[in-house]
C-alpha positions in Angstrom: 122.5 118.7 81.7 118.9 117.3 82.0 117.3 115.5 85.0 115.3 112.5 84.8 113.2 112.6 88.0 111.1 109.0 88.5 108.6 109.2 90.9 107.7 105.5 92.3 105.7 103.4 94.9 106.4 99.7 95.3 107.2 99.2 92.0 110.1 96.7 91.3 109.5 96.7 87.8 111.1 100.3 87.6 113.6 98.4 86.3 112.0 98.7 83.0 111.9 102.0 82.9 115.4 102.5 84.2 116.7 100.2 80.9 114.4 102.1 78.7 116.0 105.5 79.5 119.7 103.9 79.6 119.0 102.6 76.1 118.9 105.8 74.7 121.2 108.5 73.2 120.9 111.7 75.0 122.9 114.4 76.0 124.3 114.6 79.5 122.2 113.3 82.5 121.6 112.6 86.1 118.7 110.0 87.3 116.6 110.8 90.7 113.9 108.2 91.7 111.7 109.1 94.4 110.2 106.2 96.3 109.3 105.9 100.0 109.3 102.0 100.1 112.8 100.4 100.9 111.9 97.5 98.3 112.1 99.7 95.3 115.2 101.7 96.7 117.1 98.4 97.5 115.8 97.2 93.4 117.3 100.6 91.9 120.9 100.5 94.4 121.5 96.8 92.8 120.4 97.9 89.3 123.0 101.4 89.7 125.8 98.9 91.2 125.4 96.5 88.7 125.2 98.6 85.4 127.9 101.1 87.5 126.0 104.1 86.8 125.0 106.8 89.5 121.3 107.2 90.6 119.9 109.4 93.1 117.9 108.0 95.1 114.8 110.3 97.0 113.3 108.7 100.1 110.0 110.2 99.8 107.3 110.2 102.8 105.1 108.1 100.8 102.7 111.3 101.0 101.6 111.1 97.1 103.1 112.3 94.1 103.4 116.5 94.5 105.2 116.1 97.7 107.9 113.6 95.9 108.1 115.9 93.2 108.6 118.7 95.3 111.7 117.3 97.0 113.2 116.8 93.5 112.7 119.6 92.0 115.0 120.7 95.1 117.3 118.3 94.2 117.3 118.1 90.8 121.1 120.0 88.9 119.5 119.9 85.2 118.7 123.1 83.3 115.9 121.2 81.8 113.6 118.4 84.2 112.2 115.1 82.1 109.1 113.5 84.8 108.1 110.2 84.2 106.5 107.3 86.2 108.2 103.8 87.5 105.3 101.6 85.5 106.1 102.8 82.2 108.7 101.9 79.5 110.3 105.1 76.9 110.4 104.6 73.5 113.8 104.9 71.6 114.6 108.4 71.2 111.9 110.0 73.4 114.0 112.2 75.3 115.9 113.5 72.3 112.7 114.0 70.4 110.5 116.0 74.2 113.6 117.6 74.4 113.5 119.7 70.6 111.0 122.2 71.1 113.1 123.5 73.6 115.2 125.4 70.8 112.3 127.4 70.7 113.1 129.7 74.5 109.5 130.8 74.5 108.6 126.7 75.5 108.6 126.1 78.7 107.3 122.7 79.0 106.4 119.6 76.9 104.4 116.5 77.0 105.5 113.5 75.4 102.9 110.7 73.9 101.3 108.1 76.2 100.8 104.7 73.9 98.4 101.6 75.7 100.0 98.5 75.8 97.1 96.8 76.6 94.6 94.5 74.1 92.0 96.8 72.0 90.2 93.6 72.2 89.1 93.9 75.3 86.4 96.9 76.7 89.2 98.6 79.2 92.3 98.2 76.6 89.6 99.2 73.7 88.6 102.6 75.9 92.6 103.1 77.3 93.1 103.6 72.9 90.9 105.7 72.2 91.0 107.9 75.5 94.9 108.2 74.8 94.9 108.6 70.8 91.5 110.8 70.4 91.3 112.4 73.5 95.1 112.6 74.4 97.3 112.7 70.9 94.4 114.4 68.3 93.5 117.0 71.2 97.4 117.8 71.6 97.9 117.3 68.0 95.5 120.6 67.4 96.2 122.6 70.2 99.9 122.2 69.0 98.9 123.2 65.5 97.0 126.4 66.6 100.1 127.3 69.3 97.0 127.1 72.3 97.6 125.8 75.8 97.8 122.2 76.7 98.1 119.9 79.8 100.8 117.9 79.5 100.7 114.2 80.5 102.2 113.1 83.7 103.5 110.1 82.0 106.1 112.1 80.2 106.6 116.0 80.2 109.8 117.8 80.5 110.0 121.5 81.8 112.2 124.0 82.6 114.3 124.3 85.7 113.6 127.0 88.1 109.7 128.1 86.6 108.0 126.0 88.7 110.0 125.2 92.2 106.9 123.8 94.6 103.1 122.2 93.4 100.5 121.7 96.2 101.1 118.6 98.0 97.0 118.2 97.8 97.3 118.3 94.2 95.0 115.4 92.8 96.5 116.1 88.9 99.8 117.1 89.4 100.6 117.3 85.6 97.4 119.5 85.1 99.3 121.8 87.6 102.8 121.9 86.5 101.4 122.5 83.1 99.5 125.5 84.6 102.1 127.0 86.5 104.2 126.7 83.4 101.6 128.5 81.6 101.0 131.3 83.8 104.8 132.3 84.2 104.4 133.2 80.7 105.9 130.3 78.8 104.4 128.2 76.0 103.1 124.4 76.2 104.1 122.5 73.4 103.8 118.6 72.4 106.3 116.1 71.0 104.0 113.5 69.4 107.4 111.3 68.6 108.3 111.0 72.5 106.2 107.8 73.3 106.4 106.3 76.1 103.7 102.8 76.7 101.6 103.3 79.7 99.2 99.5 81.0 95.9 101.1 81.9 93.7 99.5 84.4 92.0 96.3 83.1 89.2 96.1 85.2 86.0 98.2 86.5 87.5 99.3 90.4 91.0 100.5 88.7 89.5 102.1 86.4 87.3 103.8 88.5 89.9 104.7 90.4 92.4 106.4 88.4 90.0 108.1 86.5 88.4 109.3 89.5 91.1 110.6 91.0 92.7 112.6 87.4 89.2 113.7 86.3 89.2 115.5 89.9 92.2 117.0 89.4 90.6 119.4 86.9 87.4 120.7 89.2 90.1 121.4 92.2 92.5 123.9 89.9 89.8 126.2 90.6 91.0 126.2 93.9 94.6 125.6 93.2 95.3 127.8 90.1 94.3 131.7 89.3 94.4 131.8 85.9 91.1 130.7 83.9 93.1 128.8 81.1 91.7 124.8 80.9 91.9 121.9 78.4 89.3 119.5 80.4 86.3 120.2 82.1 82.6 118.6 82.0 81.6 120.8 79.4 84.4 120.6 77.2 84.2 116.8 77.3 80.5 117.0 76.2 81.5 119.4 73.3 84.2 116.9 72.2 82.1 113.5 72.4 81.2 113.5 68.2 85.1 112.6 67.7 85.1 109.7 69.3 82.3 108.0 66.8 85.1 107.9 64.5 87.4 105.9 66.2 85.5 102.1 66.7 86.5 99.9 64.0 83.5 97.4 64.1 79.7 97.1 66.1 81.7 95.9 69.2 83.9 98.9 69.5 81.1 101.0 69.0 78.7 99.8 71.8 81.6 100.4 73.6 81.8 103.8 72.6 78.8 104.1 74.2 79.4 102.6 77.6 82.2 104.6 77.5 80.4 107.6 77.7 78.1 106.2 80.6 80.9 105.2 82.6 82.4 109.6 82.1 79.2 110.3 83.1 79.1 108.6 85.6 83.0 109.5 87.2 81.4 113.1 86.6 78.8 112.8 88.8 81.5 111.3 91.4 83.5 114.1 90.8 80.8 116.8 91.3 80.3 115.0 94.7 84.1 114.8 96.0 85.2 118.5 94.8 82.1 120.8 95.0 80.3 119.3 97.8 82.5 116.8 100.2 85.1 119.3 99.6 87.5 116.0 99.6 90.9 115.7 98.1 94.1 113.7 98.9 92.0 110.3 100.2 90.9 110.0 96.4 94.5 109.1 96.0 94.6 105.4 95.5 96.9 102.8 94.9 96.0 101.2 90.6 96.7 97.5 90.9 96.3 96.4 87.5 98.2 98.8 86.1 101.3 97.3 87.4 
């Protein structure tokens, strides 16, 4: 059996996620939805009643995704835990594709493939496609081919139960922390490119900074949380990878947007350096990103 864990907060749209899960053919499964707010809990309860399915609702304390995941890790009964969010849609057969690499007993965690649903004709839509297609997808394909460590996507990942029983509740990049803990336990990380998950990314600068500030800050924070030295992403690695993104633009407008993205990333890393290295801050970086809902 597998356990599908959905973490969500004030997202009645979790129904779309649940529908995309229920429409898939997969092995025996249980579904857990972690939500601190009554609004989302009531919507999930009504959905389960209407469709005559059992969904276990975990009423977390609303102090962040890591704490919610820790509660779900305790409650889940499946041999494989599938983690996803309440504001995404899984592609047909995504879960089956996600489970295939586990035929190798050395594989401990597998990443799905996030795909942006934003319009490529707008700046923030374009950079969401660039970062998912080149920054995430191509990077994971390369690491899969070389059998190297990779960070799995928090939008859709699966891991063997009991490898990770608890993660630090102040973790800013829970997906990176979980990936590193599995790797440090002696397991391989893998990628299932056909396990597609459709994601809406920020559509304005304020929300983009909120989201990327938190996720980017999670990587230098790993130095405080994880003993191992293996890292998939840091400022140095991102700088060396800049040349890859210039093969992506299809027009002068997109090339201009690519240069704009570089300046935005530099600005972002300067913020992160100040927040993590100087202020030593953490959980206050967790802020709701409205335009992704």
